[in-house]
C-alpha positions as CSV (number, residue, x, y, z in Angstrom):
1,M,-104.1,-50.1,-57.7
2,S,-101.5,-48.2,-59.9
3,R,-98.5,-47.5,-57.3
4,Y,-99.3,-43.6,-57.8
5,H,-102.7,-44.1,-56.1
6,D,-102.4,-41.9,-53.1
7,L,-100.1,-38.8,-54.3
8,D,-99.9,-38.1,-50.8
9,R,-97.0,-41.7,-50.6
10,P,-95.2,-42.4,-53.4
11,P,-93.2,-44.7,-54.0
12,L,-89.6,-44.8,-53.4
13,S,-87.5,-44.9,-57.0
14,E,-85.2,-48.1,-57.5
15,A,-83.4,-45.9,-60.0
16,A,-83.1,-42.7,-58.2
17,L,-82.1,-44.4,-54.9
18,N,-79.4,-46.6,-56.8
19,R,-77.8,-43.3,-58.4
20,A,-77.4,-41.5,-55.0
21,L,-75.7,-44.1,-52.9
22,V,-74.2,-46.8,-55.7
23,R,-70.9,-45.2,-56.3
24,P,-66.9,-46.0,-56.7
25,G,-65.9,-46.7,-53.2
26,S,-69.1,-46.6,-51.5
27,L,-70.5,-49.3,-49.3
28,W,-73.3,-49.7,-51.1
29,T,-73.5,-51.9,-54.5
30,G,-77.0,-52.0,-55.0
31,V,-80.6,-51.1,-53.9
32,R,-83.1,-53.0,-54.9
33,V,-87.0,-51.8,-54.7
34,V,-90.4,-54.4,-54.5
35,D,-93.8,-54.0,-54.2
36,S,-94.9,-56.4,-51.9
37,T,-92.5,-59.1,-50.1
38,G,-92.5,-61.9,-47.4
39,S,-89.6,-60.7,-46.0
40,T,-87.3,-58.5,-46.5
41,N,-84.9,-60.1,-44.1
42,A,-85.5,-63.4,-45.4
43,D,-85.5,-62.2,-48.7
44,L,-82.2,-61.1,-48.2
45,A,-80.9,-63.8,-46.0
46,K,-81.4,-66.3,-48.9
47,A,-79.6,-63.7,-51.9
48,A,-76.8,-63.8,-49.1
49,R,-76.6,-67.6,-49.2
50,D,-76.3,-67.3,-53.1
51,G,-73.8,-65.1,-53.2
52,A,-74.8,-61.7,-53.4
53,P,-72.3,-58.4,-51.9
54,E,-71.8,-57.0,-49.3
55,G,-73.8,-53.7,-49.5
56,A,-77.3,-55.2,-50.9
57,V,-79.9,-53.2,-49.7
58,L,-83.5,-54.7,-50.5
59,A,-86.8,-52.5,-49.9
60,A,-90.3,-53.3,-50.1
61,E,-93.4,-51.0,-50.5
62,E,-95.2,-53.4,-48.4
63,Q,-94.4,-56.8,-46.3
64,V,-96.4,-59.6,-45.3
65,A,-95.0,-61.5,-42.9
66,G,-92.4,-59.7,-41.4
67,R,-90.8,-60.2,-38.0
68,G,-89.9,-58.1,-35.0
69,R,-87.6,-58.9,-32.0
70,L,-88.9,-62.4,-30.4
71,G,-90.7,-63.2,-33.4
72,R,-93.6,-60.7,-32.7
73,P,-95.6,-59.7,-36.6
74,W,-94.7,-55.9,-38.0
75,T,-96.4,-55.3,-41.0
76,A,-97.8,-51.0,-42.2
77,P,-100.0,-50.3,-45.1
78,A,-98.1,-50.1,-48.1
79,Y,-96.0,-47.1,-48.6
80,A,-96.4,-45.9,-45.3
81,G,-93.1,-47.1,-43.8
82,L,-89.1,-47.7,-44.7
83,T,-88.9,-51.5,-44.8
84,F,-85.7,-52.5,-45.6
85,S,-82.6,-54.7,-44.9
86,V,-78.8,-54.4,-45.6
87,L,-76.4,-57.4,-46.2
88,L,-72.9,-56.8,-44.3
89,R,-70.6,-59.0,-44.5
90,P,-67.4,-57.3,-41.8
91,E,-63.8,-58.2,-41.0
92,A,-64.2,-57.7,-37.7
93,P,-64.4,-61.0,-35.8
94,V,-67.8,-63.2,-35.3
95,T,-67.5,-61.9,-31.4
96,A,-68.2,-58.4,-32.1
97,Y,-71.3,-58.9,-33.6
98,G,-73.7,-58.2,-31.9
99,W,-72.9,-54.8,-31.8
100,L,-74.1,-54.6,-35.5
101,P,-77.9,-54.1,-34.5
102,L,-77.1,-51.6,-31.8
103,L,-75.2,-49.6,-34.5
104,F,-77.5,-50.3,-36.8
105,G,-80.0,-48.6,-34.5
106,V,-77.4,-45.7,-33.2
107,A,-77.3,-44.8,-37.0
108,A,-81.2,-44.7,-37.7
109,A,-81.8,-42.6,-35.0
110,S,-78.7,-40.3,-35.9
111,A,-80.6,-40.1,-38.8
112,V,-84.4,-39.5,-38.5
113,R,-83.3,-37.0,-35.7
114,R,-81.9,-34.7,-38.1
115,L,-83.8,-34.5,-41.0
116,A,-87.0,-35.7,-39.3
117,E,-86.0,-33.3,-35.8
118,V,-88.2,-35.9,-33.4
119,D,-86.3,-36.9,-30.5
120,V,-85.5,-40.0,-30.7
121,R,-84.0,-42.4,-28.8
122,L,-82.6,-46.6,-27.9
123,K,-84.5,-49.1,-26.2
124,W,-81.9,-51.5,-25.6
125,P,-80.9,-52.8,-27.6
126,N,-82.4,-51.3,-30.8
127,D,-86.0,-50.6,-30.6
128,L,-86.6,-46.8,-31.4
129,L,-88.8,-44.0,-29.1
130,I,-90.1,-41.2,-29.7
131,G,-91.2,-40.7,-25.8
132,E,-92.5,-44.5,-24.5
133,R,-93.5,-45.0,-27.9
134,K,-92.1,-47.4,-31.5
135,L,-90.8,-45.7,-34.3
136,A,-89.3,-48.2,-34.9
137,G,-87.7,-52.1,-34.6
138,V,-83.7,-53.1,-36.4
139,L,-83.6,-57.5,-36.5
140,A,-80.0,-58.7,-37.4
141,E,-79.4,-62.4,-38.3
142,R,-76.5,-64.4,-39.2
143,V,-76.3,-65.6,-42.7
144,E,-73.4,-68.1,-44.2
145,G,-69.9,-64.9,-44.0
146,G,-72.3,-62.2,-43.1
147,V,-75.2,-60.5,-41.5
148,V,-78.8,-59.4,-42.3
149,I,-79.9,-56.1,-40.4
150,G,-83.6,-55.2,-41.3
151,I,-85.8,-52.9,-40.5
152,G,-89.2,-51.3,-39.6
153,L,-89.7,-47.3,-39.2
154,N,-92.9,-45.8,-39.1
155,V,-93.0,-42.9,-41.2
156,L,-96.6,-41.8,-43.0
157,L,-99.1,-44.1,-40.6
158,S,-102.4,-42.6,-39.5
159,E,-103.3,-42.9,-35.5
160,D,-105.9,-45.4,-36.3
161,E,-103.5,-47.1,-38.3
162,L,-100.4,-48.1,-36.7
163,P,-100.9,-51.2,-34.8
164,V,-100.7,-51.0,-31.3
165,A,-101.7,-48.1,-28.9
166,T,-97.4,-48.1,-28.1
167,A,-96.6,-47.7,-31.5
168,T,-96.4,-43.8,-33.3
169,S,-94.8,-42.3,-36.7
170,L,-93.0,-39.7,-37.9
171,A,-96.6,-38.4,-38.5
172,V,-98.2,-38.9,-36.3
173,E,-95.2,-36.8,-34.4
174,K,-95.8,-34.3,-36.1
175,A,-92.0,-34.7,-37.9
176,A,-90.3,-31.9,-39.8
177,C,-89.6,-34.9,-42.8
178,V,-91.8,-37.6,-43.6
179,D,-90.1,-38.3,-47.0
180,R,-89.5,-41.5,-47.4
181,D,-86.7,-41.6,-49.8
182,P,-84.5,-38.5,-47.8
183,L,-84.5,-41.0,-44.9
184,L,-83.6,-43.9,-46.7
185,R,-80.9,-42.3,-48.0
186,A,-79.8,-40.8,-44.5
187,V,-80.1,-43.5,-42.7
188,L,-78.1,-45.7,-45.2
189,R,-75.1,-43.1,-45.4
190,E,-75.2,-42.4,-41.4
191,V,-75.2,-46.7,-41.4
192,E,-71.5,-46.5,-43.7
193,T,-70.4,-44.2,-41.8
194,H,-70.8,-46.3,-38.4
195,Y,-70.1,-49.4,-39.5
196,R,-66.7,-48.8,-41.3
197,E,-65.4,-47.0,-38.9
198,W,-66.2,-50.1,-36.7
199,D,-65.2,-52.4,-38.9
200,E,-62.2,-51.0,-39.2
201,A,-61.8,-50.6,-35.3
202,G,-61.8,-54.6,-35.5
203,G,-65.5,-54.3,-34.2
204,D,-63.8,-52.4,-30.7
205,A,-66.9,-50.2,-29.7
206,D,-65.0,-48.2,-27.5
207,A,-62.3,-47.4,-30.1
208,C,-64.6,-46.3,-32.4
209,G,-67.4,-44.7,-29.8
210,L,-69.6,-46.7,-30.6
211,R,-71.1,-47.6,-27.1
212,A,-70.3,-44.3,-26.1
213,A,-72.7,-42.6,-29.1
214,Y,-74.9,-45.7,-27.9
215,L,-74.9,-44.4,-24.3
216,A,-75.9,-40.8,-25.3
217,R,-79.2,-41.8,-27.4
218,S,-80.1,-44.6,-24.5
219,A,-83.8,-44.3,-23.2
220,T,-83.0,-47.9,-20.9
221,V,-79.8,-46.6,-18.9
222,G,-80.9,-45.1,-15.7
223,R,-84.5,-46.2,-15.5
224,D,-85.9,-48.9,-13.6
225,V,-86.5,-51.8,-15.9
226,R,-88.6,-55.4,-15.9
227,V,-86.2,-57.4,-18.5
228,E,-89.0,-61.2,-19.5
229,L,-86.5,-63.6,-20.0
230,P,-85.9,-66.2,-22.8
231,G,-87.5,-69.4,-20.8
232,G,-89.8,-67.1,-18.9
233,S,-88.2,-65.4,-16.2
234,V,-88.5,-62.3,-15.8
235,L,-85.6,-59.6,-14.3
236,T,-86.3,-56.2,-12.3
237,G,-84.0,-53.5,-11.5
238,R,-82.4,-51.2,-12.7
239,A,-80.2,-50.6,-15.6
240,T,-76.9,-49.6,-14.9
241,G,-75.4,-49.5,-18.3
242,V,-73.7,-51.7,-21.9
243,D,-70.8,-53.5,-21.7
244,R,-68.2,-54.0,-24.0
245,S,-69.9,-57.0,-26.1
246,G,-73.4,-54.7,-25.7
247,H,-75.1,-56.3,-23.2
248,L,-77.5,-54.9,-21.1
249,Q,-76.3,-54.1,-17.3
250,V,-78.6,-54.6,-14.7
251,S,-78.5,-54.7,-10.9
252,A,-80.9,-56.4,-9.2
253,E,-81.1,-57.2,-5.7
254,D,-77.4,-56.4,-4.4
255,R,-76.5,-58.2,-7.9
256,A,-75.1,-56.9,-11.8
257,Y,-76.7,-59.1,-14.0
258,A,-75.3,-59.3,-17.8
259,L,-77.8,-59.8,-20.3
260,S,-77.8,-60.9,-23.6
261,A,-81.6,-61.0,-24.6
262,G,-84.8,-59.9,-23.6
263,D,-88.4,-58.0,-23.9
264,V,-87.6,-54.8,-21.7
265,V,-90.2,-53.1,-20.6
266,H,-89.6,-49.2,-18.7
267,V,-90.9,-48.9,-15.1
268,R,-92.6,-46.2,-14.9
269,A,-91.4,-44.2,-11.9
270,T,-94.0,-44.1,-8.8
271,T,-95.4,-41.0,-6.1
């Protein structure tokens, strides 16, 4: 099937993206676009182990074995979403790396809010929501000497193409921009800005303003939540903040918890 079989879903132009993003002094060192792959994170992690430079970007028009958090599958029709991964090799200490997926979420939310003119919020740690429906997910993986971070963003999916009822897309939300090319450029530029500030601050999320930016976009802090923890236990309480390490702070049963991992469910208020 031709890459141009559906003119409402045009392919990304690798050449145009490289012209726009790969410049002297830029973080981005190369953008590669493939028609189909199993997982952009897995492919870029292999490239990282083979010596790929910081700033490598891999985008796929179709991803057939993508993974979300907790190993859940993440799929979308070809040419309907933005599925891409980036390779970062920070100078900040490894102990600060936990902020990188949150940083990516802040950057993506900021870019989408600006271009698409929709109210995007963040569910801890880094799901992008419109209302209570999931627009995008972010997944970060440590590799030798760096971190690979990937995102799956629903752009052109129709209601009946969404994988679950709790998902949404920019098209479904009637966003002002549903053109994948400027959205990809905007997200990468926002990532570069936030990443440089964070790395220059030695990974200090307070010094560079990252924690404040995250809290300003949080849909979780201040909400009653149910957190399904690794191992199968469940914690129910009030999300009160995000600490200096990016951990979710939850108050439950007169105790304070700081969670580094868990699947958060926003609990609806009852009347």
